[in-house]
VOKOL-130323 format. One record per residue (C-alpha): residue number from 1; residue in one letter; x negated, y negated, z negated. Coordinates in nm, 2 decimals, always signed. Layout:
<r nr="NUM" rest="a" u="X" v="Y" w="Z"/>
...
This chain:
<r nr="1" rest="x" u="-1.13" v="+0.94" w="-0.61"/>
<r nr="2" rest="x" u="-0.85" v="+0.99" w="-0.85"/>
<r nr="3" rest="x" u="-0.54" v="+1.05" w="-0.63"/>
<r nr="4" rest="x" u="-0.30" v="+1.01" w="-0.92"/>
<r nr="5" rest="x" u="-0.44" v="+0.66" w="-0.99"/>
<r nr="6" rest="x" u="-0.41" v="+0.57" w="-0.63"/>
<r nr="7" rest="x" u="-0.04" v="+0.69" w="-0.63"/>
<r nr="8" rest="x" u="+0.02" v="+0.48" w="-0.94"/>
<r nr="9" rest="x" u="-0.13" v="+0.17" w="-0.79"/>
<r nr="10" rest="x" u="+0.08" v="+0.22" w="-0.47"/>
<r nr="11" rest="x" u="+0.39" v="+0.27" w="-0.68"/>
<r nr="12" rest="x" u="+0.33" v="-0.06" w="-0.85"/>
<r nr="13" rest="x" u="+0.32" v="-0.25" w="-0.52"/>
<r nr="14" rest="x" u="+0.61" v="-0.04" w="-0.39"/>
<r nr="15" rest="x" u="+0.84" v="-0.21" w="-0.65"/>
<r nr="16" rest="x" u="+0.75" v="-0.55" w="-0.51"/>
<r nr="17" rest="x" u="+0.81" v="-0.44" w="-0.15"/>
<r nr="18" rest="x" u="+1.14" v="-0.27" w="-0.23"/>
<r nr="19" rest="x" u="+1.26" v="-0.60" w="-0.39"/>
<r nr="20" rest="x" u="+1.23" v="-0.75" w="-0.05"/>
<r nr="21" rest="x" u="+1.41" v="-0.46" w="+0.12"/>
<r nr="22" rest="x" u="+1.11" v="-0.26" w="+0.25"/>
<r nr="23" rest="x" u="+0.93" v="+0.05" w="+0.13"/>
<r nr="24" rest="x" u="+0.57" v="+0.15" w="+0.08"/>
<r nr="25" rest="x" u="+0.47" v="+0.51" w="+0.14"/>
<r nr="26" rest="x" u="+0.13" v="+0.66" w="+0.03"/>
<r nr="27" rest="x" u="+0.05" v="+0.86" w="+0.34"/>
<r nr="28" rest="x" u="-0.29" v="+1.00" w="+0.23"/>
<r nr="29" rest="x" u="-0.56" v="+0.96" w="-0.03"/>
<r nr="30" rest="x" u="-0.85" v="+1.17" w="+0.08"/>
<r nr="31" rest="x" u="-1.13" v="+1.21" w="-0.18"/>
<r nr="32" rest="x" u="-1.36" v="+1.35" w="+0.09"/>
<r nr="33" rest="x" u="-1.35" v="+1.05" w="+0.32"/>
<r nr="34" rest="x" u="-1.26" v="+0.79" w="+0.06"/>
<r nr="35" rest="x" u="-0.98" v="+0.68" w="+0.29"/>
<r nr="36" rest="x" u="-0.64" v="+0.57" w="+0.16"/>
<r nr="37" rest="x" u="-0.36" v="+0.53" w="+0.41"/>
<r nr="38" rest="x" u="-0.04" v="+0.35" w="+0.32"/>
<r nr="39" rest="x" u="+0.26" v="+0.28" w="+0.55"/>
<r nr="40" rest="x" u="+0.50" v="-0.01" w="+0.52"/>
<r nr="41" rest="x" u="+0.86" v="+0.08" w="+0.63"/>
<r nr="42" rest="x" u="+1.08" v="-0.21" w="+0.72"/>
<r nr="43" rest="x" u="+1.37" v="-0.02" w="+0.89"/>
<r nr="44" rest="x" u="+1.61" v="-0.10" w="+0.60"/>
<r nr="45" rest="x" u="+1.49" v="-0.45" w="+0.54"/>
<r nr="46" rest="x" u="+1.73" v="-0.73" w="+0.63"/>
<r nr="47" rest="x" u="+1.44" v="-0.96" w="+0.66"/>
<r nr="48" rest="x" u="+1.11" v="-0.79" w="+0.74"/>
<r nr="49" rest="x" u="+0.93" v="-1.12" w="+0.75"/>
<r nr="50" rest="x" u="+1.04" v="-1.18" w="+0.38"/>
<r nr="51" rest="x" u="+0.80" v="-0.91" w="+0.27"/>
<r nr="52" rest="x" u="+0.44" v="-1.01" w="+0.20"/>
<r nr="53" rest="x" u="+0.26" v="-1.10" w="+0.52"/>
<r nr="54" rest="x" u="+0.03" v="-0.82" w="+0.65"/>
<r nr="55" rest="x" u="-0.30" v="-0.96" w="+0.52"/>
<r nr="56" rest="x" u="-0.15" v="-1.05" w="+0.18"/>
<r nr="57" rest="x" u="+0.01" v="-0.71" w="+0.15"/>
<r nr="58" rest="x" u="-0.32" v="-0.54" w="+0.22"/>
<r nr="59" rest="x" u="-0.50" v="-0.76" w="-0.03"/>
<r nr="60" rest="x" u="-0.24" v="-0.69" w="-0.29"/>
<r nr="61" rest="x" u="-0.25" v="-0.31" w="-0.24"/>
<r nr="62" rest="x" u="-0.64" v="-0.32" w="-0.25"/>
<r nr="63" rest="x" u="-0.64" v="-0.52" w="-0.57"/>
<r nr="64" rest="x" u="-0.40" v="-0.28" w="-0.74"/>
<r nr="65" rest="x" u="-0.61" v="+0.02" w="-0.64"/>
<r nr="66" rest="x" u="-0.93" v="-0.14" w="-0.74"/>
<r nr="67" rest="x" u="-0.79" v="-0.19" w="-1.09"/>
<r nr="68" rest="x" u="-0.75" v="+0.18" w="-1.13"/>
<r nr="69" rest="x" u="-1.00" v="+0.35" w="-0.89"/>
<r nr="70" rest="x" u="-1.37" v="+0.26" w="-0.94"/>
<r nr="71" rest="x" u="-1.60" v="+0.26" w="-0.64"/>
<r nr="72" rest="x" u="-1.57" v="+0.21" w="-0.26"/>
<r nr="73" rest="x" u="-1.28" v="+0.32" w="-0.05"/>
<r nr="74" rest="x" u="-1.13" v="+0.25" w="+0.29"/>
<r nr="75" rest="x" u="-0.78" v="+0.12" w="+0.29"/>
<r nr="76" rest="x" u="-0.57" v="+0.16" w="+0.60"/>
<r nr="77" rest="x" u="-0.23" v="-0.02" w="+0.59"/>
<r nr="78" rest="x" u="+0.01" v="+0.08" w="+0.87"/>
<r nr="79" rest="x" u="+0.23" v="-0.23" w="+0.91"/>
<r nr="80" rest="x" u="+0.47" v="-0.24" w="+1.20"/>
<r nr="81" rest="x" u="+0.48" v="-0.62" w="+1.18"/>
<r nr="82" rest="x" u="+0.10" v="-0.65" w="+1.25"/>
């Protein structure tokens, strides 16, 4: 797993989330387990519900990563709204 490609994909989606007042943090991208952990932070958001809904956010993050990282991986999105 190319961790730089994962970071680039998460950065792309972070821009979308930040436009709505939240933030997206890449917690871990472990090549050994093929697990990617991302955390949504909404503490600074005026409207946490204005950010993509949890399922749509996970799908959007997964699609961005799949465009850059071939193969299987597990995506864990820590979303305080879920």
